Predicted model as a PDB file, atoms N, CA, C, CB and O in Angstrom, pLDDT in the B-factor column:
MODEL        1                                                                  
ATOM      1  N   MET A   1      11.097 146.884 196.489  1.00 68.00           N  
ATOM      2  CA  MET A   1      11.411 146.632 197.882  1.00 68.00           C  
ATOM      3  C   MET A   1      11.819 147.950 198.530  1.00 68.00           C  
ATOM      4  CB  MET A   1      12.533 145.563 198.023  1.00 68.00           C  
ATOM      5  O   MET A   1      12.475 148.790 197.914  1.00 68.00           O  
ATOM      6  N   GLY A   2      11.421 148.104 199.766  1.00 89.00           N  
ATOM      7  CA  GLY A   2      11.764 149.295 200.517  1.00 89.00           C  
ATOM      8  C   GLY A   2      13.146 149.184 201.134  1.00 89.00           C  
ATOM      9  O   GLY A   2      13.957 148.351 200.730  1.00 89.00           O  
ATOM     10  N   SER A   3      13.395 150.011 202.089  1.00 96.00           N  
ATOM     11  CA  SER A   3      14.678 150.040 202.777  1.00 96.00           C  
ATOM     12  C   SER A   3      14.910 148.750 203.563  1.00 96.00           C  
ATOM     13  CB  SER A   3      14.751 151.250 203.711  1.00 96.00           C  
ATOM     14  O   SER A   3      13.976 148.178 204.127  1.00 96.00           O  
ATOM     15  N   ILE A   4      16.157 148.303 203.593  1.00 95.00           N  
ATOM     16  CA  ILE A   4      16.519 147.125 204.388  1.00 95.00           C  
ATOM     17  C   ILE A   4      17.353 147.524 205.602  1.00 95.00           C  
ATOM     18  CB  ILE A   4      17.292 146.110 203.528  1.00 95.00           C  
ATOM     19  O   ILE A   4      17.909 146.664 206.284  1.00 95.00           O  
ATOM     20  N   LEU A   5      17.441 148.815 205.870  1.00 97.00           N  
ATOM     21  CA  LEU A   5      18.178 149.293 207.032  1.00 97.00           C  
ATOM     22  C   LEU A   5      17.496 148.822 208.313  1.00 97.00           C  
ATOM     23  CB  LEU A   5      18.289 150.831 207.012  1.00 97.00           C  
ATOM     24  O   LEU A   5      16.277 148.662 208.357  1.00 97.00           O  
ATOM     25  N   ILE A   6      18.281 148.606 209.332  1.00 97.00           N  
ATOM     26  CA  ILE A   6      17.763 148.150 210.622  1.00 97.00           C  
ATOM     27  C   ILE A   6      16.674 149.085 211.137  1.00 97.00           C  
ATOM     28  CB  ILE A   6      18.898 148.050 211.648  1.00 97.00           C  
ATOM     29  O   ILE A   6      15.643 148.626 211.628  1.00 97.00           O  
ATOM     30  N   LYS A   7      16.895 150.379 211.029  1.00 97.00           N  
ATOM     31  CA  LYS A   7      15.936 151.347 211.566  1.00 97.00           C  
ATOM     32  C   LYS A   7      14.596 151.311 210.843  1.00 97.00           C  
ATOM     33  CB  LYS A   7      16.512 152.739 211.486  1.00 97.00           C  
ATOM     34  O   LYS A   7      13.588 151.780 211.371  1.00 97.00           O  
ATOM     35  N   ASP A   8      14.587 150.750 209.625  1.00 97.00           N  
ATOM     36  CA  ASP A   8      13.372 150.732 208.821  1.00 97.00           C  
ATOM     37  C   ASP A   8      12.690 149.371 208.772  1.00 97.00           C  
ATOM     38  CB  ASP A   8      13.688 151.173 207.435  1.00 97.00           C  
ATOM     39  O   ASP A   8      11.701 149.203 208.059  1.00 97.00           O  
ATOM     40  N   THR A   9      13.202 148.403 209.515  1.00 97.00           N  
ATOM     41  CA  THR A   9      12.655 147.043 209.458  1.00 97.00           C  
ATOM     42  C   THR A   9      12.449 146.475 210.860  1.00 97.00           C  
ATOM     43  CB  THR A   9      13.586 146.125 208.649  1.00 97.00           C  
ATOM     44  O   THR A   9      13.078 146.904 211.828  1.00 97.00           O  
ATOM     45  N   THR A  10      11.566 145.513 210.935  1.00 97.00           N  
ATOM     46  CA  THR A  10      11.379 144.780 212.185  1.00 97.00           C  
ATOM     47  C   THR A  10      12.309 143.570 212.170  1.00 97.00           C  
ATOM     48  CB  THR A  10       9.883 144.341 212.375  1.00 97.00           C  
ATOM     49  O   THR A  10      12.874 143.222 211.134  1.00 97.00           O  
ATOM     50  N   ARG A  11      12.457 142.947 213.307  1.00 97.00           N  
ATOM     51  CA  ARG A  11      13.289 141.743 213.394  1.00 97.00           C  
ATOM     52  C   ARG A  11      12.766 140.669 212.442  1.00 97.00           C  
ATOM     53  CB  ARG A  11      13.320 141.205 214.845  1.00 97.00           C  
ATOM     54  O   ARG A  11      13.549 140.002 211.766  1.00 97.00           O  
ATOM     55  N   GLU A  12      11.460 140.505 212.390  1.00 97.00           N  
ATOM     56  CA  GLU A  12      10.853 139.497 211.523  1.00 97.00           C  
ATOM     57  C   GLU A  12      11.126 139.799 210.049  1.00 97.00           C  
ATOM     58  CB  GLU A  12       9.341 139.422 211.774  1.00 97.00           C  
ATOM     59  O   GLU A  12      11.387 138.890 209.261  1.00 97.00           O  
ATOM     60  N   GLU A  13      11.065 141.079 209.684  1.00 97.00           N  
ATOM     61  CA  GLU A  13      11.349 141.460 208.303  1.00 97.00           C  
ATOM     62  C   GLU A  13      12.813 141.195 207.955  1.00 97.00           C  
ATOM     63  CB  GLU A  13      11.008 142.939 208.075  1.00 97.00           C  
ATOM     64  O   GLU A  13      13.113 140.746 206.849  1.00 97.00           O  
ATOM     65  N   ARG A  14      13.728 141.470 208.890  1.00 96.00           N  
ATOM     66  CA  ARG A  14      15.156 141.222 208.636  1.00 96.00           C  
ATOM     67  C   ARG A  14      15.430 139.735 208.472  1.00 96.00           C  
ATOM     68  CB  ARG A  14      16.016 141.789 209.778  1.00 96.00           C  
ATOM     69  O   ARG A  14      16.226 139.335 207.623  1.00 96.00           O  
ATOM     70  N   GLU A  15      14.772 138.917 209.285  1.00 94.00           N  
ATOM     71  CA  GLU A  15      14.953 137.468 209.145  1.00 94.00           C  
ATOM     72  C   GLU A  15      14.439 136.995 207.782  1.00 94.00           C  
ATOM     73  CB  GLU A  15      14.220 136.715 210.287  1.00 94.00           C  
ATOM     74  O   GLU A  15      15.065 136.157 207.134  1.00 94.00           O  
ATOM     75  N   ARG A  16      13.307 137.532 207.358  1.00 93.00           N  
ATOM     76  CA  ARG A  16      12.748 137.174 206.054  1.00 93.00           C  
ATOM     77  C   ARG A  16      13.682 137.622 204.925  1.00 93.00           C  
ATOM     78  CB  ARG A  16      11.351 137.806 205.874  1.00 93.00           C  
ATOM     79  O   ARG A  16      13.878 136.890 203.954  1.00 93.00           O  
ATOM     80  N   ILE A  17      14.251 138.813 205.051  1.00 93.00           N  
ATOM     81  CA  ILE A  17      15.178 139.328 204.043  1.00 93.00           C  
ATOM     82  C   ILE A  17      16.367 138.391 203.889  1.00 93.00           C  
ATOM     83  CB  ILE A  17      15.657 140.743 204.418  1.00 93.00           C  
ATOM     84  O   ILE A  17      16.755 138.050 202.772  1.00 93.00           O  
ATOM     85  N   VAL A  18      16.942 137.977 205.009  1.00 91.00           N  
ATOM     86  CA  VAL A  18      18.100 137.081 204.964  1.00 91.00           C  
ATOM     87  C   VAL A  18      17.695 135.726 204.403  1.00 91.00           C  
ATOM     88  CB  VAL A  18      18.721 136.916 206.368  1.00 91.00           C  
ATOM     89  O   VAL A  18      18.384 135.176 203.544  1.00 91.00           O  
ATOM     90  N   ARG A  19      16.598 135.195 204.875  1.00 89.00           N  
ATOM     91  CA  ARG A  19      16.147 133.866 204.430  1.00 89.00           C  
ATOM     92  C   ARG A  19      15.869 133.870 202.921  1.00 89.00           C  
ATOM     93  CB  ARG A  19      14.871 133.434 205.209  1.00 89.00           C  
ATOM     94  O   ARG A  19      16.274 132.946 202.216  1.00 89.00           O  
ATOM     95  N   GLU A  20      15.185 134.897 202.428  1.00 90.00           N  
ATOM     96  CA  GLU A  20      14.870 134.977 200.999  1.00 90.00           C  
ATOM     97  C   GLU A  20      16.126 135.188 200.157  1.00 90.00           C  
ATOM     98  CB  GLU A  20      13.875 136.108 200.740  1.00 90.00           C  
ATOM     99  O   GLU A  20      16.215 134.689 199.036  1.00 90.00           O  
ATOM    100  N   SER A  21      17.082 135.917 200.691  1.00 87.00           N  
ATOM    101  CA  SER A  21      18.313 136.190 199.949  1.00 87.00           C  
ATOM    102  C   SER A  21      19.195 134.958 199.818  1.00 87.00           C  
ATOM    103  CB  SER A  21      19.090 137.298 200.622  1.00 87.00           C  
ATOM    104  O   SER A  21      19.840 134.756 198.790  1.00 87.00           O  
ATOM    105  N   LEU A  22      19.222 134.139 200.855  1.00 83.00           N  
ATOM    106  CA  LEU A  22      20.137 132.999 200.884  1.00 83.00           C  
ATOM    107  C   LEU A  22      19.486 131.677 200.503  1.00 83.00           C  
ATOM    108  CB  LEU A  22      20.733 132.874 202.243  1.00 83.00           C  
ATOM    109  O   LEU A  22      20.184 130.685 200.296  1.00 83.00           O  
ATOM    110  N   GLY A  23      18.182 131.649 200.409  1.00 78.00           N  
ATOM    111  CA  GLY A  23      17.491 130.431 200.009  1.00 78.00           C  
ATOM    112  C   GLY A  23      16.824 129.726 201.167  1.00 78.00           C  
ATOM    113  O   GLY A  23      17.161 129.952 202.330  1.00 78.00           O  
ATOM    114  N   ASP A  24      15.881 128.874 200.840  1.00 62.00           N  
ATOM    115  CA  ASP A  24      15.078 128.190 201.851  1.00 62.00           C  
ATOM    116  C   ASP A  24      15.869 127.224 202.714  1.00 62.00           C  
ATOM    117  CB  ASP A  24      13.970 127.454 201.192  1.00 62.00           C  
ATOM    118  O   ASP A  24      15.535 127.033 203.883  1.00 62.00           O  
ATOM    119  N   GLY A  25      16.922 126.604 202.159  1.00 61.00           N  
ATOM    120  CA  GLY A  25      17.670 125.605 202.910  1.00 61.00           C  
ATOM    121  C   GLY A  25      18.645 126.184 203.906  1.00 61.00           C  
ATOM    122  O   GLY A  25      19.317 125.433 204.613  1.00 61.00           O  
ATOM    123  N   PHE A  26      18.740 127.490 203.982  1.00 59.00           N  
ATOM    124  CA  PHE A  26      19.699 128.155 204.862  1.00 59.00           C  
ATOM    125  C   PHE A  26      19.144 128.290 206.261  1.00 59.00           C  
ATOM    126  CB  PHE A  26      20.071 129.527 204.316  1.00 59.00           C  
ATOM    127  O   PHE A  26      18.020 128.755 206.449  1.00 59.00           O  
ATOM    128  N   ASP A  27      19.931 127.882 207.246  1.00 60.00           N  
ATOM    129  CA  ASP A  27      19.540 128.034 208.648  1.00 60.00           C  
ATOM    130  C   ASP A  27      20.111 129.344 209.159  1.00 60.00           C  
ATOM    131  CB  ASP A  27      20.033 126.829 209.517  1.00 60.00           C  
ATOM    132  O   ASP A  27      21.314 129.448 209.399  1.00 60.00           O  
ATOM    133  N   VAL A  28      19.266 130.331 209.326  1.00 57.00           N  
ATOM    134  CA  VAL A  28      19.684 131.674 209.717  1.00 57.00           C  
ATOM    135  C   VAL A  28      20.466 131.669 211.021  1.00 57.00           C  
ATOM    136  CB  VAL A  28      18.477 132.578 209.848  1.00 57.00           C  
ATOM    137  O   VAL A  28      21.398 132.458 211.179  1.00 57.00           O  
ATOM    138  N   THR A  29      20.115 130.812 211.941  1.00 54.00           N  
ATOM    139  CA  THR A  29      20.748 130.816 213.263  1.00 54.00           C  
ATOM    140  C   THR A  29      22.180 130.305 213.231  1.00 54.00           C  
ATOM    141  CB  THR A  29      19.940 129.980 214.223  1.00 54.00           C  
ATOM    142  O   THR A  29      22.918 130.491 214.198  1.00 54.00           O  
ATOM    143  N   CYS A  30      22.588 129.663 212.140  1.00 54.00           N  
ATOM    144  CA  CYS A  30      23.943 129.099 212.073  1.00 54.00           C  
ATOM    145  C   CYS A  30      24.959 130.042 211.449  1.00 54.00           C  
ATOM    146  CB  CYS A  30      23.920 127.816 211.293  1.00 54.00           C  
ATOM    147  O   CYS A  30      26.155 129.753 211.500  1.00 54.00           O  
ATOM    148  N   GLY A  31      24.545 131.138 210.871  1.00 50.00           N  
ATOM    149  CA  GLY A  31      25.472 132.030 210.192  1.00 50.00           C  
ATOM    150  C   GLY A  31      25.845 131.480 208.835  1.00 50.00           C  
ATOM    151  O   GLY A  31      25.330 130.442 208.417  1.00 50.00           O  
ATOM    152  N   TYR A  32      26.718 132.153 208.158  1.00 52.00           N  
ATOM    153  CA  TYR A  32      27.148 131.720 206.826  1.00 52.00           C  
ATOM    154  C   TYR A  32      28.651 131.549 206.888  1.00 52.00           C  
ATOM    155  CB  TYR A  32      26.728 132.749 205.700  1.00 52.00           C  
ATOM    156  O   TYR A  32      29.404 132.449 206.517  1.00 52.00           O  
ATOM    157  N   ASP A  33      29.086 130.389 207.359  1.00 51.00           N  
ATOM    158  CA  ASP A  33      30.489 130.150 207.664  1.00 51.00           C  
ATOM    159  C   ASP A  33      31.416 130.239 206.461  1.00 51.00           C  
ATOM    160  CB  ASP A  33      30.633 128.818 208.287  1.00 51.00           C  
ATOM    161  O   ASP A  33      32.568 130.646 206.615  1.00 51.00           O  
ATOM    162  N   ASP A  34      30.956 129.872 205.269  1.00 54.00           N  
ATOM    163  CA  ASP A  34      31.819 129.896 204.094  1.00 54.00           C  
ATOM    164  C   ASP A  34      32.398 131.286 203.845  1.00 54.00           C  
ATOM    165  CB  ASP A  34      31.048 129.429 202.870  1.00 54.00           C  
ATOM    166  O   ASP A  34      33.549 131.411 203.427  1.00 54.00           O  
ATOM    167  N   ALA A  35      31.623 132.310 204.094  1.00 58.00           N  
ATOM    168  CA  ALA A  35      32.088 133.673 203.863  1.00 58.00           C  
ATOM    169  C   ALA A  35      32.418 134.390 205.163  1.00 58.00           C  
ATOM    170  CB  ALA A  35      31.045 134.456 203.097  1.00 58.00           C  
ATOM    171  O   ALA A  35      32.879 135.531 205.139  1.00 58.00           O  
ATOM    172  N   GLY A  36      32.191 133.745 206.279  1.00 71.00           N  
ATOM    173  CA  GLY A  36      32.461 134.380 207.561  1.00 71.00           C  
ATOM    174  C   GLY A  36      31.457 135.454 207.914  1.00 71.00           C  
ATOM    175  O   GLY A  36      31.774 136.392 208.646  1.00 71.00           O  
ATOM    176  N   ILE A  37      30.240 135.323 207.393  1.00 86.00           N  
ATOM    177  CA  ILE A  37      29.215 136.331 207.653  1.00 86.00           C  
ATOM    178  C   ILE A  37      28.231 135.800 208.687  1.00 86.00           C  
ATOM    179  CB  ILE A  37      28.478 136.722 206.347  1.00 86.00           C  
ATOM    180  O   ILE A  37      27.654 134.726 208.517  1.00 86.00           O  
ATOM    181  N   ASP A  38      28.047 136.556 209.747  1.00 89.00           N  
ATOM    182  CA  ASP A  38      27.089 136.196 210.789  1.00 89.00           C  
ATOM    183  C   ASP A  38      25.835 137.055 210.611  1.00 89.00           C  
ATOM    184  CB  ASP A  38      27.706 136.387 212.220  1.00 89.00           C  
ATOM    185  O   ASP A  38      25.710 138.120 211.217  1.00 89.00           O  
ATOM    186  N   TYR A  39      24.915 136.583 209.779  1.00 91.00           N  
ATOM    187  CA  TYR A  39      23.714 137.357 209.485  1.00 91.00           C  
ATOM    188  C   TYR A  39      22.815 137.529 210.704  1.00 91.00           C  
ATOM    189  CB  TYR A  39      22.938 136.698 208.374  1.00 91.00           C  
ATOM    190  O   TYR A  39      21.921 138.375 210.696  1.00 91.00           O  
ATOM    191  N   GLN A  40      23.037 136.746 211.738  1.00 93.00           N  
ATOM    192  CA  GLN A  40      22.250 136.897 212.957  1.00 93.00           C  
ATOM    193  C   GLN A  40      22.455 138.293 213.550  1.00 93.00           C  
ATOM    194  CB  GLN A  40      22.631 135.809 213.988  1.00 93.00           C  
ATOM    195  O   GLN A  40      21.549 138.827 214.189  1.00 93.00           O  
ATOM    196  N   GLN A  41      23.619 138.884 213.350  1.00 95.00           N  
ATOM    197  CA  GLN A  41      23.878 140.241 213.849  1.00 95.00           C  
ATOM    198  C   GLN A  41      22.958 141.253 213.172  1.00 95.00           C  
ATOM    199  CB  GLN A  41      25.352 140.630 213.619  1.00 95.00           C  
ATOM    200  O   GLN A  41      22.506 142.209 213.802  1.00 95.00           O  
ATOM    201  N   TYR A  42      22.684 141.041 211.892  1.00 96.00           N  
ATOM    202  CA  TYR A  42      21.736 141.917 211.188  1.00 96.00           C  
ATOM    203  C   TYR A  42      20.323 141.673 211.698  1.00 96.00           C  
ATOM    204  CB  TYR A  42      21.802 141.686 209.655  1.00 96.00           C  
ATOM    205  O   TYR A  42      19.586 142.615 211.990  1.00 96.00           O  
ATOM    206  N   ILE A  43      19.955 140.416 211.800  1.00 95.00           N  
ATOM    207  CA  ILE A  43      18.615 140.075 212.261  1.00 95.00           C  
ATOM    208  C   ILE A  43      18.365 140.650 213.656  1.00 95.00           C  
ATOM    209  CB  ILE A  43      18.420 138.549 212.267  1.00 95.00           C  
ATOM    210  O   ILE A  43      17.271 141.137 213.939  1.00 95.00           O  
ATOM    211  N   ASP A  44      19.368 140.595 214.521  1.00 97.00           N  
ATOM    212  CA  ASP A  44      19.249 141.111 215.887  1.00 97.00           C  
ATOM    213  C   ASP A  44      19.362 142.635 215.960  1.00 97.00           C  
ATOM    214  CB  ASP A  44      20.311 140.485 216.763  1.00 97.00           C  
ATOM    215  O   ASP A  44      19.199 143.216 217.034  1.00 97.00           O  
ATOM    216  N   GLY A  45      19.637 143.280 214.841  1.00 97.00           N  
ATOM    217  CA  GLY A  45      19.718 144.742 214.816  1.00 97.00           C  
ATOM    218  C   GLY A  45      21.035 145.303 215.302  1.00 97.00           C  
ATOM    219  O   GLY A  45      21.090 146.458 215.724  1.00 97.00           O  
ATOM    220  N   LYS A  46      22.106 144.513 215.253  1.00 97.00           N  
ATOM    221  CA  LYS A  46      23.412 144.964 215.745  1.00 97.00           C  
ATOM    222  C   LYS A  46      24.290 145.556 214.651  1.00 97.00           C  
ATOM    223  CB  LYS A  46      24.136 143.815 216.397  1.00 97.00           C  
ATOM    224  O   LYS A  46      25.035 146.504 214.896  1.00 97.00           O  
ATOM    225  N   LYS A  47      24.204 144.992 213.424  1.00 96.00           N  
ATOM    226  CA  LYS A  47      25.022 145.478 212.317  1.00 96.00           C  
ATOM    227  C   LYS A  47      24.209 145.461 211.036  1.00 96.00           C  
ATOM    228  CB  LYS A  47      26.300 144.629 212.158  1.00 96.00           C  
ATOM    229  O   LYS A  47      23.395 144.565 210.813  1.00 96.00           O  
ATOM    230  N   GLU A  48      24.442 146.468 210.190  1.00 96.00           N  
ATOM    231  CA  GLU A  48      23.781 146.532 208.894  1.00 96.00           C  
ATOM    232  C   GLU A  48      24.386 145.493 207.951  1.00 96.00           C  
ATOM    233  CB  GLU A  48      23.898 147.951 208.289  1.00 96.00           C  
ATOM    234  O   GLU A  48      25.522 145.061 208.144  1.00 96.00           O  
ATOM    235  N   LEU A  49      23.626 145.097 206.935  1.00 93.00           N  
ATOM    236  CA  LEU A  49      24.121 144.129 205.957  1.00 93.00           C  
ATOM    237  C   LEU A  49      25.399 144.608 205.279  1.00 93.00           C  
ATOM    238  CB  LEU A  49      23.055 143.854 204.908  1.00 93.00           C  
ATOM    239  O   LEU A  49      26.321 143.822 205.060  1.00 93.00           O  
ATOM    240  N   ARG A  50      25.455 145.891 204.950  1.00 91.00           N  
ATOM    241  CA  ARG A  50      26.651 146.416 204.270  1.00 91.00           C  
ATOM    242  C   ARG A  50      27.889 146.279 205.140  1.00 91.00           C  
ATOM    243  CB  ARG A  50      26.449 147.884 203.888  1.00 91.00           C  
ATOM    244  O   ARG A  50      28.984 146.052 204.626  1.00 91.00           O  
ATOM    245  N   GLU A  51      27.730 146.415 206.459  1.00 92.00           N  
ATOM    246  CA  GLU A  51      28.853 146.237 207.378  1.00 92.00           C  
ATOM    247  C   GLU A  51      29.314 144.780 207.393  1.00 92.00           C  
ATOM    248  CB  GLU A  51      28.462 146.688 208.796  1.00 92.00           C  
ATOM    249  O   GLU A  51      30.511 144.499 207.331  1.00 92.00           O  
ATOM    250  N   LEU A  52      28.364 143.868 207.476  1.00 91.00           N  
ATOM    251  CA  LEU A  52      28.699 142.445 207.505  1.00 91.00           C  
ATOM    252  C   LEU A  52      29.371 142.011 206.208  1.00 91.00           C  
ATOM    253  CB  LEU A  52      27.444 141.607 207.751  1.00 91.00           C  
ATOM    254  O   LEU A  52      30.350 141.264 206.232  1.00 91.00           O  
ATOM    255  N   ASN A  53      28.849 142.477 205.079  1.00 85.00           N  
ATOM    256  CA  ASN A  53      29.434 142.119 203.791  1.00 85.00           C  
ATOM    257  C   ASN A  53      30.836 142.702 203.631  1.00 85.00           C  
ATOM    258  CB  ASN A  53      28.538 142.600 202.654  1.00 85.00           C  
ATOM    259  O   ASN A  53      31.712 142.062 203.049  1.00 85.00           O  
ATOM    260  N   ALA A  54      31.049 143.902 204.139  1.00 85.00           N  
ATOM    261  CA  ALA A  54      32.365 144.526 204.048  1.00 85.00           C  
ATOM    262  C   ALA A  54      33.393 143.787 204.901  1.00 85.00           C  
ATOM    263  CB  ALA A  54      32.287 145.989 204.475  1.00 85.00           C  
ATOM    264  O   ALA A  54      34.573 143.737 204.556  1.00 85.00           O  
ATOM    265  N   GLU A  55      32.945 143.218 206.008  1.00 84.00           N  
ATOM    266  CA  GLU A  55      33.840 142.499 206.910  1.00 84.00           C  
ATOM    267  C   GLU A  55      34.094 141.057 206.478  1.00 84.00           C  
ATOM    268  CB  GLU A  55      33.271 142.511 208.303  1.00 84.00           C  
ATOM    269  O   GLU A  55      34.998 140.400 206.995  1.00 84.00           O  
ATOM    270  N   ALA A  56      33.305 140.573 205.539  1.00 80.00           N  
ATOM    271  CA  ALA A  56      33.361 139.160 205.151  1.00 80.00           C  
ATOM    272  C   ALA A  56      34.702 138.793 204.530  1.00 80.00           C  
ATOM    273  CB  ALA A  56      32.240 138.839 204.174  1.00 80.00           C  
ATOM    274  O   ALA A  56      35.300 139.560 203.776  1.00 80.00           O  
ATOM    275  N   ASP A  57      35.148 137.597 204.874  1.00 67.00           N  
ATOM    276  CA  ASP A  57      36.357 137.034 204.277  1.00 67.00           C  
ATOM    277  C   ASP A  57      35.907 135.975 203.292  1.00 67.00           C  
ATOM    278  CB  ASP A  57      37.331 136.436 205.364  1.00 67.00           C  
ATOM    279  O   ASP A  57      35.774 134.803 203.643  1.00 67.00           O  
ATOM    280  N   CYS A  58      35.674 136.393 202.058  1.00 64.00           N  
ATOM    281  CA  CYS A  58      35.126 135.491 201.051  1.00 64.00           C  
ATOM    282  C   CYS A  58      36.203 134.716 200.308  1.00 64.00           C  
ATOM    283  CB  CYS A  58      34.297 136.268 200.067  1.00 64.00           C  
ATOM    284  O   CYS A  58      35.886 133.853 199.489  1.00 64.00           O  
ATOM    285  N   GLY A  59      37.456 135.005 200.574  1.00 64.00           N  
ATOM    286  CA  GLY A  59      38.528 134.269 199.931  1.00 64.00           C  
ATOM    287  C   GLY A  59      38.839 134.719 198.517  1.00 64.00           C  
ATOM    288  O   GLY A  59      39.567 134.034 197.799  1.00 64.00           O  
ATOM    289  N   PHE A  60      38.301 135.855 198.105  1.00 63.00           N  
ATOM    290  CA  PHE A  60      38.584 136.354 196.770  1.00 63.00           C  
ATOM    291  C   PHE A  60      39.947 137.020 196.738  1.00 63.00           C  
ATOM    292  CB  PHE A  60      37.500 137.332 196.315  1.00 63.00           C  
ATOM    293  O   PHE A  60      40.349 137.692 197.689  1.00 63.00           O  
ATOM    294  N   VAL A  61      40.647 136.828 195.640  1.00 64.00           N  
ATOM    295  CA  VAL A  61      41.951 137.447 195.456  1.00 64.00           C  
ATOM    296  C   VAL A  61      41.872 138.316 194.214  1.00 64.00           C  
ATOM    297  CB  VAL A  61      43.089 136.377 195.336  1.00 64.00           C  
ATOM    298  O   VAL A  61      41.386 137.874 193.172  1.00 64.00           O  
ATOM    299  N   VAL A  62      42.342 139.535 194.317  1.00 63.00           N  
ATOM    300  CA  VAL A  62      42.336 140.449 193.180  1.00 63.00           C  
ATOM    301  C   VAL A  62      43.522 140.106 192.292  1.00 63.00           C  
ATOM    302  CB  VAL A  62      42.391 141.942 193.645  1.00 63.00           C  
ATOM    303  O   VAL A  62      44.670 140.114 192.738  1.00 63.00           O  
ATOM    304  N   ALA A  63      43.237 139.807 191.044  1.00 68.00           N  
ATOM    305  CA  ALA A  63      44.278 139.391 190.101  1.00 68.00           C  
ATOM    306  C   ALA A  63      45.273 140.518 189.825  1.00 68.00           C  
ATOM    307  CB  ALA A  63      43.644 138.925 188.790  1.00 68.00           C  
ATOM    308  O   ALA A  63      46.476 140.278 189.719  1.00 68.00           O  
ATOM    309  N   HIS A  64      44.776 141.730 189.710  1.00 66.00           N  
ATOM    310  CA  HIS A  64      45.632 142.874 189.399  1.00 66.00           C  
ATOM    311  C   HIS A  64      45.328 144.014 190.373  1.00 66.00           C  
ATOM    312  CB  HIS A  64      45.428 143.338 187.923  1.00 66.00           C  
ATOM    313  O   HIS A  64      44.640 144.971 190.016  1.00 66.00           O  
ATOM    314  N   PRO A  65      45.840 143.911 191.603  1.00 60.00           N  
ATOM    315  CA  PRO A  65      45.499 144.929 192.607  1.00 60.00           C  
ATOM    316  C   PRO A  65      45.924 146.335 192.209  1.00 60.00           C  
ATOM    317  CB  PRO A  65      46.133 144.578 193.925  1.00 60.00           C  
ATOM    318  O   PRO A  65      45.336 147.314 192.667  1.00 60.00           O  
ATOM    319  N   GLU A  66      46.928 146.439 191.371  1.00 66.00           N  
ATOM    320  CA  GLU A  66      47.375 147.763 190.948  1.00 66.00           C  
ATOM    321  C   GLU A  66      46.336 148.469 190.093  1.00 66.00           C  
ATOM    322  CB  GLU A  66      48.678 147.655 190.184  1.00 66.00           C  
ATOM    323  O   GLU A  66      46.401 149.685 189.915  1.00 66.00           O  
ATOM    324  N   GLU A  67      45.361 147.705 189.554  1.00 62.00           N  
ATOM    325  CA  GLU A  67      44.330 148.286 188.718  1.00 62.00           C  
ATOM    326  C   GLU A  67      43.070 148.647 189.486  1.00 62.00           C  
ATOM    327  CB  GLU A  67      43.990 147.345 187.617  1.00 62.00           C  
ATOM    328  O   GLU A  67      42.144 149.238 188.930  1.00 62.00           O  
ATOM    329  N   GLN A  68      43.035 148.288 190.781  1.00 55.00           N  
ATOM    330  CA  GLN A  68      41.850 148.615 191.582  1.00 55.00           C  
ATOM    331  C   GLN A  68      41.735 150.116 191.754  1.00 55.00           C  
ATOM    332  CB  GLN A  68      41.907 147.923 192.958  1.00 55.00           C  
ATOM    333  O   GLN A  68      42.726 150.816 191.964  1.00 55.00           O  
ATOM    334  N   GLN A  69      40.512 150.591 191.661  1.00 53.00           N  
ATOM    335  CA  GLN A  69      40.258 152.018 191.882  1.00 53.00           C  
ATOM    336  C   GLN A  69      40.115 152.257 193.377  1.00 53.00           C  
ATOM    337  CB  GLN A  69      38.980 152.497 191.115  1.00 53.00           C  
ATOM    338  O   GLN A  69      39.625 151.399 194.111  1.00 53.00           O  
ATOM    339  N   LYS A  70      40.541 153.415 193.811  1.00 51.00           N  
ATOM    340  CA  LYS A  70      40.360 153.769 195.221  1.00 51.00           C  
ATOM    341  C   LYS A  70      38.883 153.947 195.488  1.00 51.00           C  
ATOM    342  CB  LYS A  70      41.147 155.059 195.591  1.00 51.00           C  
ATOM    343  O   LYS A  70      38.141 154.465 194.654  1.00 51.00           O  
ATOM    344  N   GLY A  71      38.462 153.506 196.675  1.00 48.00           N  
ATOM    345  CA  GLY A  71      37.073 153.666 197.071  1.00 48.00           C  
ATOM    346  C   GLY A  71      36.149 152.604 196.520  1.00 48.00           C  
ATOM    347  O   GLY A  71      34.941 152.832 196.447  1.00 48.00           O  
ATOM    348  N   CYS A  72      36.661 151.463 196.131  1.00 49.00           N  
ATOM    349  CA  CYS A  72      35.824 150.408 195.553  1.00 49.00           C  
ATOM    350  C   CYS A  72      35.017 149.655 196.600  1.00 49.00           C  
ATOM    351  CB  CYS A  72      36.682 149.433 194.787  1.00 49.00           C  
ATOM    352  O   CYS A  72      34.130 148.886 196.230  1.00 49.00           O  
ATOM    353  N   ASN A  73      35.276 149.835 197.856  1.00 52.00           N  
ATOM    354  CA  ASN A  73      34.569 149.089 198.899  1.00 52.00           C  
ATOM    355  C   ASN A  73      33.264 149.744 199.309  1.00 52.00           C  
ATOM    356  CB  ASN A  73      35.449 148.936 200.106  1.00 52.00           C  
ATOM    357  O   ASN A  73      32.810 149.560 200.439  1.00 52.00           O  
ATOM    358  N   ASN A  74      32.668 150.484 198.437  1.00 46.00           N  
ATOM    359  CA  ASN A  74      31.377 151.133 198.750  1.00 46.00           C  
ATOM    360  C   ASN A  74      30.267 150.115 198.559  1.00 46.00           C  
ATOM    361  CB  ASN A  74      31.130 152.396 197.845  1.00 46.00           C  
ATOM    362  O   ASN A  74      29.589 150.110 197.532  1.00 46.00           O  
ATOM    363  N   ILE A  75      30.083 149.263 199.541  1.00 45.00           N  
ATOM    364  CA  ILE A  75      29.095 148.198 199.446  1.00 45.00           C  
ATOM    365  C   ILE A  75      27.784 148.664 200.010  1.00 45.00           C  
ATOM    366  CB  ILE A  75      29.567 146.943 200.170  1.00 45.00           C  
ATOM    367  O   ILE A  75      26.813 147.907 200.023  1.00 45.00           O  
TER     368      ILE A  75                                                      
ENDMDL                                                                          
END                                                                             
């Protein structure tokens, strides 16, 4: 697969990328509420996937935050 950056893809390609990544039953226009990710922003060319994923509130809790390495958010 080539680049998935907005500058390297068309709107149709971005929609296909999201649809294929999340599965056929996913309605792209509704967003992904469980994680708080609005993939429509990527499809519309407003935000890169890495930005949306970094902003997502997935509800994960780090068991031992003192063991986290600095700079781990390089998504």
